[in-house]
C-alpha positions, 0 to 999 in steps of 0.5 A: 722672903714671907710673901705679903700674903703669908705675911697679913693673912695668918691663919685663925687662932684655934678657938678656946672653948669658954665658961658659960652660965645659963639659967631657967625658971622653970614650972617642975619640981626637983624630982620630975627634973632628977627623974627626966634629965637621963632621957633628955641628955641621952644622945647628947652628954653623959650623965656621970654624977648625980645628987637630988638637984644636982647633976654633972653631964660630960661629952668628949669636948666638955661638961655641963653642972646643973644645979636646981634651986627650989623657989616659992610656988606661984598661984594660980587661983588657989592651984600652985604652980612649982618653980625651979631655978636651974643653972647650967654652967658649961665648961668647954662648950663655945658659945654655939654649943651652948646655945645648941645644947639649950636648944635641944634641951628646952626642946625635949623638956617641952615634949615632956611638957615641963 
């Protein structure tokens, strides 16, 4: 006979990693982004595949595809400011890991002056 505790308190279901899409608008060129990415990803994920503005990073539990799209420059007076739309497509990451990665990514890029 099953006890009342076992009957009503089943183990929590396993959390299945989800897919998430995160976008950022950055004041940086594609070339600057590409040049800085390996140093930024170091310690988080490994860069496995890379082409200008297109990257794939992998780790033990998931992957991130990064796509950069150049947008029209903004101007501060007559000074052009580059605008880059960056899309992060996470696969195999739960929401907490996505948030953690993006916090580290944002901090690392701010330190590099982007």
